[in-house]
C-alpha positions in Angstrom: 20.7 28.1 3.8 17.9 27.3 6.2 17.0 23.9 7.5 15.3 21.5 5.1 11.5 21.3 5.6 12.0 17.5 5.4 14.2 17.3 8.5 12.8 14.3 10.3 12.3 13.8 14.0 15.4 13.1 16.0 14.0 9.9 17.5 13.9 8.3 14.0 17.6 8.5 13.6 18.1 5.5 15.9 15.2 3.4 14.5 16.0 0.7 12.0 13.6 -0.6 9.4 12.2 -4.1 10.1 14.4 -6.6 8.3 11.6 -9.2 8.4 9.2 -6.9 6.6 12.0 -5.8 4.2 12.9 -9.4 3.3 9.2 -10.4 3.0 8.7 -7.5 0.6 11.6 -8.7 -1.5 10.4 -12.3 -1.4 6.8 -11.3 -2.4 8.3 -9.1 -5.3 10.2 -12.1 -6.6 7.2 -14.4 -6.3 5.1 -11.8 -8.2 7.6 -11.9 -11.0 7.0 -15.7 -11.3 10.2 -16.8 -9.5 9.9 -20.2 -8.0 10.6 -19.1 -4.4 10.5 -20.9 -1.1 9.8 -18.5 1.7 10.6 -19.3 5.3 10.4 -15.6 6.1 6.8 -14.9 7.1 5.5 -15.0 10.7 2.0 -15.7 9.4 0.1 -19.0 9.6 -0.6 -20.4 6.1 -4.0 -21.8 7.3 -7.3 -20.1 6.5 -9.1 -18.2 9.2 -11.7 -20.6 10.7 -15.0 -20.5 9.0 -17.1 -19.6 12.1 -14.8 -16.5 12.6 -15.2 -15.4 9.0 -18.9 -15.9 9.2 -19.1 -13.7 12.3 -17.3 -10.9 10.4 -19.7 -11.3 7.4 -22.7 -11.3 9.6 -21.5 -8.1 11.3 -21.0 -6.5 7.9 -24.5 -7.5 6.7 -26.0 -6.2 9.9 -24.4 -2.8 9.3 -21.9 -3.0 12.1 -19.4 -0.8 10.2 -19.2 2.4 12.3 -16.9 3.7 15.0 -16.8 1.8 18.3 -15.4 2.9 21.6 -11.6 3.3 21.4 -11.0 0.4 23.8 -13.2 -2.0 21.9 -16.8 -3.1 22.1 -17.9 -4.2 25.6 -18.7 -7.7 24.3 -15.1 -8.3 23.2 -13.5 -6.8 26.3 -15.7 -9.1 28.4 -14.8 -12.1 26.2 -11.1 -11.3 26.6 -11.5 -10.9 30.4 -13.4 -14.3 30.5 -10.7 -15.9 28.4 -7.9 -14.7 30.7 -9.8 -16.0 33.7 -10.9 -19.3 32.1 -7.7 -20.3 30.3 -4.9 -18.4 32.2 -6.3 -18.0 35.7 -5.8 -14.3 35.6 -8.5 -11.9 37.0 -9.0 -8.7 35.0 -12.2 -6.6 34.8 -13.3 -5.7 31.2 -12.3 -2.1 32.0 -8.7 -3.4 32.4 -8.7 -4.6 28.8 -7.7 -2.4 25.8 -8.3 -3.8 22.3 -5.9 -2.5 19.7 -5.0 -2.9 16.0 -2.8 -5.9 16.6 -0.7 -7.0 19.6 2.0 -4.8 18.0 0.0 -1.7 18.7 -0.7 -2.9 22.2 3.0 -3.0 22.8 3.5 0.4 21.1 0.8 1.9 23.3 2.5 0.5 26.4 5.9 2.0 25.6 4.4 5.3 24.6 2.4 5.6 27.7 5.2 4.6 30.0 8.5 5.9 28.8 10.3 9.3 28.9 13.7 10.2 27.8 16.4 8.3 29.7 14.0 5.5 30.9 15.3 2.0 30.3 13.6 -1.3 29.2 15.2 -4.7 29.7 14.9 -6.9 26.7 16.3 -10.5 26.3 18.2 -11.4 23.1 17.4 -13.0 20.8 14.4 -10.7 20.6 11.6 -9.8 18.3 12.9 -7.1 16.0 10.4 -4.5 17.0 10.9 -4.4 20.8 14.1 -2.2 20.8 12.7 0.0 18.1 9.5 0.6 19.9 11.4 1.6 23.0 13.5 4.0 21.0 10.5 5.5 19.4 9.2 6.3 22.9 12.6 8.0 23.7 13.5 5.1 25.9 16.8 3.1 26.0 16.8 -0.7 25.4 19.0 -2.6 27.7 19.8 -6.0 26.1 20.6 -9.1 28.0 22.1 -12.0 26.0 20.8 -15.5 26.4 22.4 -18.6 24.9 21.4 -21.5 22.8 23.3 -23.8 25.1 21.1 -22.7 28.0 17.9 -23.0 26.0 17.6 -19.2 25.8 16.6 -19.0 29.4 17.6 -15.7 31.0 20.2 -15.7 33.7 18.7 -14.1 36.9 22.1 -12.8 37.9 22.4 -10.8 34.7 18.9 -9.5 35.1 19.7 -8.3 38.6 22.8 -6.5 37.4 20.8 -4.9 34.5 18.1 -3.4 36.7 18.6 0.2 37.8 16.8 3.2 39.1 16.0 4.0 35.4 14.5 0.6 34.6 10.8 1.1 33.9 9.9 -2.3 32.4 11.1 -5.8 31.6 9.8 -7.5 28.4 9.1 -11.3 28.5 8.1 -13.3 25.5 7.4 -17.1 25.7 7.1 -18.9 23.4 9.7 -16.7 21.8 10.1 -15.1 18.4 12.6 -16.0 16.9 13.9 -19.0 18.9 10.7 -20.8 19.7 12.0 -21.3 23.3 9.5 -21.6 26.1 10.3 -20.3 29.7 9.4 -23.1 32.2 7.6 -22.3 35.4 10.9 -22.8 37.2 12.7 -20.2 34.9 9.8 -17.8 35.4 10.0 -18.2 39.1 13.7 -17.3 39.2 13.0 -14.2 37.1 10.1 -13.3 39.4 12.4 -13.6 42.5 14.6 -10.9 41.0 11.8 -8.6 39.9 10.2 -8.7 43.4 13.2 -6.5 44.5 12.5 -3.8 41.9 9.5 -1.7 41.3 9.5 -1.9 37.4 6.6 -3.0 35.3 6.5 -6.3 33.5 5.1 -6.8 30.0 4.5 -10.4 28.9 4.0 -10.9 25.2 1.9 -14.1 25.0 1.0 -13.9 21.3 2.3 -17.5 20.7 0.6 -18.9 23.8 -1.4 -21.5 21.8 1.5 -22.6 19.6 3.0 -25.0 22.2 4.5 -28.4 21.5 5.1 -29.4 25.1 2.9 -31.6 27.4 2.9 -28.9 30.1 0.3 -26.2 29.9 1.2 -22.6 29.0 2.3 -20.4 31.9 3.4 -16.8 32.1 5.0 -14.9 34.9 1.6 -13.8 36.4 0.7 -17.5 36.8 3.9 -18.3 38.5 4.0 -15.1 40.7 0.5 -13.9 41.3 1.8 -11.2 43.6 3.4 -9.5 40.5 0.0 -9.3 38.6 -0.7 -5.7 39.9 2.3 -4.5 37.9 2.1 -6.9 34.9 0.6 -6.1 31.5 -0.5 -9.2 29.5 -0.3 -8.7 25.7 -1.9 -11.1 23.3 -3.9 -11.2 20.0 -5.7 -13.1 17.4 -3.2 -13.2 14.5 -1.2 -16.4 15.3 -3.5 -18.7 17.1 -6.6 -18.0 15.0 -4.8 -17.2 11.7 -6.3 -13.7 11.7 -3.3 -11.7 10.7 -5.2 -9.4 8.4 -7.9 -8.6 10.9 -5.3 -6.6 12.9 -6.6 -7.3 16.4 -4.7 -7.6 19.7 -5.2 -6.6 23.3 -3.5 -5.7 26.5 -4.8 -6.3 30.1 -3.2 -4.7 33.1 -3.4 -2.1 35.8 -6.3 0.3 35.4 -4.2 3.5 35.4 -1.8 2.2 32.8 -4.5 0.8 30.5 -6.2 4.2 30.7 -3.0 5.9 29.7 -2.5 3.4 26.8 -6.0 4.2 25.7 -5.1 7.9 25.6 -2.3 7.1 23.2 -4.7 5.0 21.1 -7.3 7.8 21.2 -4.9 10.0 19.4 -3.6 7.5 16.9 -6.0 4.9 15.5 -8.9 5.3 17.8 -11.0 2.0 17.7 -10.0 -1.2 16.0 -12.1 -2.3 13.0 -15.7 -2.7 14.1 -16.7 -5.9 12.3 -13.3 -7.6 13.0 -14.1 -7.3 16.7 -17.3 -9.3 16.2 -15.1 -12.0 14.6 -12.7 -11.9 17.5 -15.6 -12.7 19.9 -16.4 -15.7 17.8 -12.8 -16.8 17.8 -12.6 -16.8 21.6 -16.0 -18.3 22.3 -16.4 -20.6 19.3 -14.9 -24.0 18.4 -11.2 -24.4 19.0 -10.7 -27.5 16.9 -9.3 -25.6 13.8 -6.6 -24.1 16.0 -5.8 -27.5 17.5 -5.5 -29.1 14.0 -3.2 -26.2 12.9 -0.9 -26.7 15.9 -0.7 -30.5 15.3 0.4 -29.8 11.7 2.9 -27.2 12.7 4.5 -29.8 15.1 4.9 -32.2 12.2 6.5 -29.6 10.0 8.7 -28.5 12.8 10.1 -32.0 13.3 10.8 -32.3 9.5 12.5 -28.9 9.3 14.6 -29.5 12.3 15.8 -32.9 11.2 16.5 -31.7 7.7 18.5 -28.7 8.9 20.5 -30.8 11.2 21.4 -33.1 8.3 23.2 -30.3 6.5 26.9 -30.0 7.4 27.6 -26.7 9.1 24.1 -26.1 10.4 22.9 -27.0 13.9 19.2 -26.5 14.9 17.6 -27.0 18.3 14.0 -28.1 18.3 11.7 -25.2 19.3 9.2 -25.8 22.0 6.7 -23.3 20.7 5.8 -20.7 18.1 6.5 -21.6 14.4 10.1 -20.8 13.9 13.4 -22.7 13.8 16.5 -20.7 14.7 19.4 -22.7 13.3 23.0 -21.9 14.2 24.9 -21.3 10.9 28.1 -19.8 12.5 30.3 -22.5 10.9 29.2 -21.2 7.4 30.3 -17.6 8.2 33.7 -17.0 6.6 33.3 -19.7 3.9 33.4 -18.6 0.3 30.8 -18.6 -2.4 32.3 -18.0 -5.9 35.4 -16.7 -4.2 33.7 -14.2 -1.9 33.6 -14.8 1.8 30.3 -14.9 3.6 30.5 -12.0 6.1 27.5 -12.7 8.3 23.9 -13.8 8.6 22.7 -10.9 6.5 25.0 -11.8 3.7 24.0 -15.5 4.0 20.3 -14.5 3.8 21.0 -12.5 0.7 22.8 -15.4 -0.9 20.0 -17.8 -0.1 17.5 -15.4 -1.6 19.5 -14.5 -4.7 21.1 -17.9 -5.5 18.9 -20.5 -4.0 15.6 -18.7 -4.1 15.0 -19.3 -0.4 13.9 -16.6 1.9 15.2 -16.8 5.5 15.6 -13.9 8.0 19.1 -13.1 9.3 19.7 -13.6 13.0 21.4 -10.3 13.2 18.0 -8.7 13.0 17.1 -10.4 16.3 20.3 -9.5 18.1 21.9 -12.9 17.3 24.5 -13.0 14.7 25.4 -16.4 13.3 21.8 -17.6 13.1 18.9 -17.6 10.7 15.2 -17.6 11.4 13.1 -20.0 9.3 9.3 -20.1 9.7 7.5 -23.4 9.1 4.3 -21.6 8.1 4.6 -23.2 4.7 3.6 -26.5 3.1 5.5 -29.8 3.7 6.3 -29.8 0.0 7.9 -26.3 0.2 9.9 -27.4 3.3 11.4 -30.3 1.3 12.2 -28.1 -1.6 13.7 -25.4 0.6 15.9 -27.9 2.5 17.2 -29.3 -0.8 18.0 -25.8 -2.0 19.8 -24.8 1.2 21.7 -28.1 1.1 22.9 -27.4 -2.4 24.0 -23.9 -1.6 25.9 -25.0 1.5 27.6 -27.8 -0.6 28.8 -25.1 -3.0 30.6 -23.2 -0.3 34.4 -23.5 -0.1 
């Protein structure tokens, strides 16, 4: 017998489906069936896209701006992004150093595809966004995971970073505020990381997608702000989904060294080509228009965060640190692992998530998906009423455990 014509690429054998997308699909299916579900699963603001952003998209449609654009994005948007990076972040990039993509996710995908060959390594700090290791594997690279701890505020240990770096290391991934923990790397922590990276010639990719969702008095800073000498080998990734509640617009961007951005554009040339034309006009309005809608959203998220954290900490067996940014809580539920529900022991965070969904009608993502067993990720992108209902349901389920 010959080989099956449906034999898939070898690289896919190591790639796991996204648990967040899988759980969100189950939750949406239950909701569509009329089930009274509380979902803490989505990494998506529940606020509407600001009116001036929507109007810009509508105006572009009416003006017939519905054709192909340059792969890298319209000049107006690339210039607006370069201006934003200079104005808000103090980072100097020419518009030609900016590549606009179909979401920050594609920006990261382009980066790994352009950079990695078989055997190349990428350092990733755990807990991590679920897609980082999988994107590396899809580019035939090898993820090198460095654990961080709740007790240390999820701040990477520079000594561990130093030991992990090798001749095969091509990049280090930084994400602050972080998905899933909401932790923020301070300028001091970034400085210690920079001191290690100065001794190695790897690239740095900083995923700043939650930059605006910050609950600290200190302004946002990434490694290029703390260590300007590293800017020539740093790629800054950001987008419009989180800060401007534009998830469906699918727009993100990367800014970095010209040679690498050109290589990333070559990847995009052969995949999606340009991002959606009229969505790019909306993105210009988001960057250059009023910022008050975003500021009101962040203030509301802060209030929801405080309520969810206090409610989780009031449940026996759950401990939750207060996130400094993003819109996720990452409670420690390790004391619940091994307890029994209807005689059956809870075997891990995945099992606990399944119980919450099936029995309590609460959707929460297992920490296992983020490289952190014994935790759950709960998004507070939902109403205060839903948060109260969800806390009550979680409390009832935990009380039923033996």
